[in-house]
Structures are given as structure tokens and as C-alpha cells.
DOVOPA-632223 format. One record per residue: x, y, z of N, C-alpha, C in turn. Coordinates in steps of 0.1 Angstrom, whole numbers, padded with zeros to 4 digits, always signed. Last residue first. Example, Ala and Ser with C-alpha at 12.3 -4.5 7.8 and 13.67 -1.06 7.14 Angstrom:
% residues 2
+0128-0022+0071+0137-0011+0071+0129+0000+0079;+0132-0057+0078+0123-0045+0078+0132-0033+0078;
% end
This chain:
% residues 134
-0282+0054-0050-0285+0062-0062-0295+0048-0072;-0271+0039-0029-0280+0050-0027-0288+0054-0041;-0248+0028-0043-0261+0021-0040-0273+0028-0034;-0230+0051-0046-0237+0044-0056-0249+0036-0054;-0228+0057-0016-0235+0068-0025-0240+0061-0040;-0212+0036-0009-0228+0037-0002-0235+0047-0013;-0191+0036-0026-0200+0027-0026-0214+0029-0020;-0178+0060-0018-0184+0060-0029-0196+0050-0032;-0173+0049+0012-0182+0062+0011-0188+0061-0006;-0157+0030+0004-0166+0027+0010-0179+0035+0010;-0133+0044-0010-0140+0034-0015-0157+0032-0010;-0125+0058+0011-0130+0066+0002-0138+0054-0007;-0116+0035+0028-0127+0044+0036-0134+0053+0022;-0097+0024+0013-0110+0018+0020-0119+0027+0023;-0079+0039-0013-0084+0038+0001-0097+0032+0005;-0065+0015-0038-0075+0028-0034-0073+0026-0018;-0042+0000-0045-0045+0011-0054-0057+0021-0049;-0045-0024-0031-0035-0012-0027-0035-0003-0035;-0062-0043-0056-0054-0041-0041-0046-0031-0040;-0075-0047-0077-0070-0033-0074-0064-0031-0060;-0089-0069-0080-0087-0065-0093-0075-0052-0089;-0098-0081-0055-0094-0086-0063-0083-0079-0077;-0107-0053-0042-0093-0062-0039-0089-0070-0049;-0130-0049-0058-0118-0041-0058-0108-0047-0053;-0144-0074-0052-0139-0074-0064-0130-0062-0065;-0149-0070-0021-0140-0083-0028-0137-0080-0042;-0161-0045-0023-0149-0046-0015-0142-0056-0020;-0189-0052-0035-0179-0042-0041-0161-0043-0038;-0196-0072-0016-0194-0077-0029-0184-0064-0035;-0198-0056+0007-0191-0065+0007-0184-0071-0008;-0218-0036+0000-0204-0033+0004-0192-0043-0001;-0236-0053-0028-0236-0049-0012-0221-0044-0012;-0240-0057-0053-0254-0056-0044-0252-0050-0032;-0229-0061-0086-0226-0061-0072-0237-0055-0063;-0238-0064-0113-0247-0071-0104-0240-0070-0091;-0227-0045-0132-0226-0057-0133-0228-0068-0124;-0233-0022-0124-0240-0023-0133-0238-0041-0140;-0214-0023-0100-0230-0022-0098-0236-0024-0110;-0191-0020-0117-0194-0031-0106-0207-0032-0101;-0192+0006-0128-0195-0006-0136-0194-0020-0127;-0194+0020-0103-0205+0022-0112-0205+0010-0119;-0167+0016-0097-0179+0010-0086-0192+0011-0095;-0152+0025-0118-0152+0014-0114-0163+0007-0107;-0161+0053-0111-0163+0048-0126-0163+0033-0123;-0147+0059-0088-0162+0062-0089-0165+0052-0104;-0121+0055-0096-0127+0045-0085-0139+0046-0088;-0117+0076-0111-0115+0064-0116-0124+0056-0105;-0122+0099-0092-0131+0096-0104-0129+0082-0110;-0103+0094-0074-0117+0091-0068-0124+0093-0080;-0078+0075-0091-0082+0088-0085-0096+0085-0078;-0056+0050-0076-0067+0053-0084-0073+0068-0079;-0020+0050-0072-0034+0054-0063-0045+0053-0075;+0006+0029-0083-0003+0043-0081-0018+0039-0080;+0020+0011-0056+0014+0012-0065+0005+0025-0068;+0051+0020-0043+0039+0020-0041+0031+0019-0052;+0080+0027-0047+0077+0011-0043+0062+0009-0042;+0083+0052-0044+0087+0045-0055+0082+0030-0057;+0077+0059-0016+0067+0061-0030+0073+0054-0041;+0098+0057-0002+0090+0045-0002+0082+0048-0014;+0109+0084-0002+0117+0071-0009+0108+0058-0008;+0086+0099+0007+0094+0103-0005+0102+0089-0010;+0088+0086+0035+0073+0087+0023+0080+0089+0011;+0111+0096+0047+0107+0081+0045+0092+0080+0033;+0107+0123+0043+0120+0115+0037+0115+0099+0033;+0087+0127+0061+0087+0129+0048+0095+0124+0039;+0097+0114+0085+0084+0108+0080+0087+0113+0064;+0115+0137+0092+0120+0121+0089+0109+0113+0083;+0100+0157+0094+0107+0157+0082+0112+0141+0081;+0065+0158+0107+0080+0149+0111+0086+0150+0096;+0041+0163+0103+0048+0164+0115+0062+0162+0116;+0033+0153+0078+0031+0170+0080+0040+0173+0094;+0040+0128+0077+0047+0137+0073+0046+0151+0076;+0021+0107+0092+0033+0116+0099+0039+0128+0092;+0013+0097+0068+0003+0103+0079+0012+0114+0089;+0033+0088+0055+0022+0097+0049+0016+0105+0057;+0038+0065+0072+0049+0078+0069+0040+0091+0063;+0020+0050+0068+0024+0055+0083+0030+0069+0082;+0022+0044+0042+0010+0051+0050+0013+0057+0062;+0045+0031+0043+0044+0043+0035+0031+0051+0038;+0041+0009+0058+0049+0018+0065+0046+0032+0056;+0022-0003+0042+0016+0000+0055+0026+0014+0059;+0036-0007+0019+0024-0003+0018+0020+0006+0033;+0055-0028+0031+0062-0016+0025+0046-0004+0024;+0037-0049+0036+0045-0040+0047+0048-0028+0043;+0025-0058+0011+0018-0053+0022+0029-0042+0032;+0053-0064-0001+0044-0051-0007+0037-0046+0003;+0055-0085+0012+0065-0078+0014+0060-0062+0009;+0037-0102+0004+0034-0098+0016+0044-0088+0018;+0043-0102-0025+0029-0095-0021+0031-0092-0005;+0068-0117-0028+0065-0102-0027+0054-0095-0024;+0063-0138+0004+0060-0138-0009+0063-0121-0012;+0091-0148+0026+0079-0138+0024+0076-0136+0009;+0095-0182+0037+0098-0171+0031+0090-0159+0025;+0074-0192+0064+0082-0194+0052+0088-0180+0045;+0062-0186+0087+0074-0188+0089+0080-0193+0077;+0039-0159+0092+0045-0171+0081+0057-0174+0086;+0034-0134+0105+0031-0147+0107+0036-0160+0101;+0063-0111+0102+0049-0118+0097+0047-0130+0104;+0084-0102+0114+0072-0104+0123+0062-0112+0115;+0103-0096+0093+0104-0105+0103+0092-0112+0110;+0091-0074+0085+0087-0084+0077+0088-0096+0082;+0098-0055+0105+0083-0057+0103+0082-0070+0097;+0127-0058+0100+0122-0061+0113+0106-0066+0114;+0128-0045+0072+0132-0060+0077+0128-0066+0087;+0117-0018+0082+0112-0028+0072+0115-0042+0073;+0138-0013+0098+0126-0012+0104+0117-0021+0096;+0160-0011+0080+0161-0019+0089+0147-0023+0097;+0148+0013+0065+0150-0004+0056+0151-0015+0068;+0152+0031+0083+0140+0028+0079+0136+0014+0072;+0179+0033+0084+0173+0029+0095+0157+0022+0092;+0183+0043+0058+0190+0029+0063+0181+0024+0073;+0170+0066+0059+0165+0054+0050+0171+0044+0054;+0183+0081+0077+0171+0079+0076+0167+0068+0072;+0213+0079+0070+0206+0074+0082+0194+0073+0082;+0229+0073+0039+0216+0079+0043+0211+0075+0057;+0249+0054+0037+0253+0069+0041+0241+0077+0045;+0233+0030+0030+0243+0033+0042+0245+0046+0046;+0221+0022+0008+0216+0033+0015+0223+0038+0028;+0233-0003+0003+0233+0009-0006+0229+0021-0001;+0222-0018+0023+0237-0015+0023+0240-0004+0013;+0195-0018+0016+0199-0012+0028+0215-0010+0028;+0195-0033-0009+0194-0018-0008+0198-0011+0004;+0203-0056+0004+0210-0054-0007+0209-0036-0006;+0178-0062+0022+0193-0062+0026+0203-0054+0018;+0162-0061-0001+0161-0055+0008+0174-0051+0015;+0168-0086-0014+0169-0074-0018+0169-0062-0012;+0162-0104+0006+0178-0101+0003+0181-0088-0006;+0136-0104+0005+0143-0101+0019+0155-0097+0012;+0124-0099-0025+0129-0108-0018+0134-0100-0002;+0110-0080-0043+0109-0093-0044+0112-0105-0032;+0102-0049-0042+0112-0055-0032+0107-0070-0036;+0099-0027-0074+0096-0038-0061+0105-0044-0056;+0090+0003-0083+0101-0006-0083+0093-0017-0074;+0073+0015-0112+0072+0013-0099+0082+0001-0096;
% end
């Protein structure tokens, strides 16, 4: 997985992508989204990742309807953490239950602590509810 560790890296990548108008424009939007972060300090790599992940998910959602979104999603995929499979997520949640997690909040706290950005929260919530019922 590639990462953007600074705004300067995104600017450099944007210049490298000048010939590809879709990617060039998308990287400009990424910079704008990062600029809107509430913090006035230099954004951390994790804050940058959060914005990249949000843009990836938006592009993924729109990809079936837009060739541009498909291009953006394919490009951003290289910057996204590998997602846990449903099977792996289920195994992790079962282990968390065996280790004392008793409610959705506890499970989500542990998942976010150890696997942030690697799972779909809705899927995790459904699995947690099923595991708690059993």
C-alpha cells in the first residue's frame, strides 16, 4: 500500500499526473478536502488517509454509474488499506467476545483501535449483533 504522508507529497503526485485530467482534478479535490480539515496544524498521515479513504468510498459508490468515478477508485485503491474479509472480521469479533467484549460499543472500540479503515462498520455491526445473540 502506498501512502501520502504530507500535503507536499500530494502536490508532487498531482504534478506527476498532469497529463491525466481525471486524476489531476481528483488530486486537486483531495487537497481541497484536506485543506478543510478542522485542525489548523499540518495534517497527520492518518488524517490524510481518512480523507483518501472517504474519497475512495465515494468513488466506489459511484463507480457503477460513472466512468470517471471508476478511474478515481482504481487510482485511489493503491492508497487504501486491505479490507478484512467477512470471514476474518467474524473470527476477530468472536475472539473479542471470548476476551470479554459485551456490547457493540466495546467491539467497535477494539476494532477501530486495531483495524481502523480495514472494515465496513455496517458489516461489522451486523456480525457483532449476530455474535451477541449466539
